[in-house]
C-alpha positions, 0 to 999 in steps of 0.5 A: 269884439266891438263893431267898427261903426260906419254910420251915424245913429241918424244914418242908421235910423234913416236906413232902417226907416227906408227899409221899412217904407220900401217893404211896407209900401211895396216899392218896386217889383216883388222880386226886388222889394224884399231884397232891397229892404233886406239889404238895407235892414241888416246893416242898419240893425247890425250897426244900430243894435250890436252890443245893445241890451236887445242884442244881449237879451236875444243871444241869451234867450236863444242860448237858454233855449238851446241849453234847455234842449240839450239838458232835456236829453238827459245823460245823452252824449249830445248834452255836452255840445257847446251852446255857442257853437250850436248857436253859431251854426244855426245863424250860419245856416240861416245865412245860407238859407237867406243867400238862397232867397236872395239869388235870382230864380234864374240861377235855379238852372245852375244851382237847383232848388237852392236858388228858388228859395223865397220869402213869402210875398206880402200884400200891399201895405203889409210888412214881410214878417218872415223877411224882417224876422230873418233880418233882425236875427242876422243883424244882431247875431251875424258875429256868432258863427265861427270858421269859414261860414263865420268869416263869410257872414261877417264879410257879407255884412261888411260889404253890404254895409259899405254899399248902403252906408252912403244912402242916407247922406245921398238922399237926405244929406244926413250922414 
């Protein structure tokens, strides 16, 4: 299924550059910096790379790794598992982990340790590689999960995209 684009290629590039600058220059307090960079990065990566050769190569490589793990089980019953379903579940679980990282730590009283998950803080003038790895994976593969989790992940990306899509036009007049 082809993604309905809401940003121009220029807007995608600007948004991705803004996310990199926010993270690299440590703009804002640590509690917000990673969240802001992530919220700008995922839609930019999603719109910029969905269906691209990089997206296809990433999905193929991940599927190949899962298939090789299933094949290594020999004739075990689990070897018949669907690679696409497993890949979708992994992406869905990564989204759940990410939501825990994005929640305010104050929510820990109500949600327990889930709300205290965080990406490791990066020092000044360094990118948070763990956050960027998650953003790239989720940006490229958010369309893979199925069921309720898949519907939620696609909805989250659509909602975030609608919030950040106007930013390049507002800041730089480039839409």
